[in-house]
C-alpha positions as CSV (number, residue, x, y, z in Angstrom):
1,X,-1.5,-7.6,11.5
2,X,0.2,-4.4,12.5
3,X,0.3,-3.3,16.2
4,X,-2.4,-0.7,16.8
5,X,-2.8,-0.9,20.6
6,X,-0.5,1.2,22.8
7,X,0.9,0.2,26.2
8,X,-1.7,2.0,28.3
9,X,-4.5,0.5,26.2
10,X,-3.0,-2.9,26.5
11,X,-2.7,-2.6,30.3
12,X,-6.3,-1.5,30.6
13,X,-7.5,-4.3,28.4
14,X,-5.4,-6.9,30.4
15,X,-6.8,-5.7,33.8
16,X,-10.4,-5.5,32.6
17,X,-10.2,-8.9,30.8
18,X,-8.8,-10.6,33.9
19,X,-11.5,-9.0,36.1
20,X,-14.2,-10.2,33.8
21,X,-12.8,-13.7,33.5
22,X,-12.4,-14.0,37.3
23,X,-15.9,-12.7,38.0
24,X,-17.2,-15.2,35.4
25,X,-15.5,-18.0,37.3
26,X,-16.6,-16.8,40.7
27,X,-20.2,-16.4,39.7
28,X,-20.1,-19.5,37.4
29,X,-21.3,-17.4,34.4
30,X,-20.6,-17.8,30.7
31,X,-20.2,-14.0,30.6
32,X,-16.7,-14.7,31.9
33,X,-15.8,-15.8,28.4
34,X,-16.3,-12.2,27.2
35,X,-13.2,-11.3,29.2
36,X,-11.2,-13.4,26.7
37,X,-11.7,-10.7,24.0
38,X,-9.8,-7.9,25.8
39,X,-7.2,-10.4,27.0
40,X,-6.5,-11.7,23.5
41,X,-6.4,-8.2,22.0
42,X,-4.0,-7.1,24.7
43,X,-1.7,-10.0,24.2
44,X,-1.7,-9.5,20.4
45,X,-1.5,-5.7,20.6
46,X,-4.0,-5.7,17.8
47,X,-7.7,-4.8,17.7
48,X,-9.6,-5.5,14.5
49,X,-12.2,-2.9,15.3
50,X,-9.5,-0.2,15.5
51,X,-8.4,-1.3,12.0
52,X,-11.9,-0.9,10.7
53,X,-12.5,2.5,12.1
54,X,-8.9,3.6,11.4
55,X,-7.7,4.3,14.9
56,X,-4.4,3.5,16.7
57,X,-3.3,4.1,20.2
58,X,0.3,3.4,19.5
59,X,2.9,6.1,19.6
60,X,3.6,5.8,15.8
61,X,0.8,5.4,13.3
62,X,1.5,2.6,10.8
63,X,3.3,3.8,7.7
64,X,4.9,6.8,9.4
65,X,8.2,7.6,11.1
66,X,6.7,10.4,13.2
67,X,5.0,9.9,16.6
68,X,1.2,10.4,16.3
69,X,-1.4,11.6,18.7
70,X,-3.0,8.9,20.8
71,X,-6.3,7.9,19.4
72,X,-5.8,9.5,16.0
73,X,-6.9,8.1,12.7
74,X,-4.3,6.1,10.8
75,X,-3.2,7.5,7.4
76,X,-4.7,5.9,4.4
77,X,-2.2,3.8,2.4
């Protein structure tokens, strides 16, 4: 697993995940468990969906030494 989530993306996922989990607890809803997905991806700095569609929000796309554009497709190996 290579990191494919940048710092801004991680912060957004962390905040949204916490909000969803807290709302799930407050309203006693199972939907709060859905907040674990963005929390987990933020903590791991890895999103499987990004890998499938070939996107990274990191500064450096995997396999390159040059900074890439945010949200750009990763180069094919």
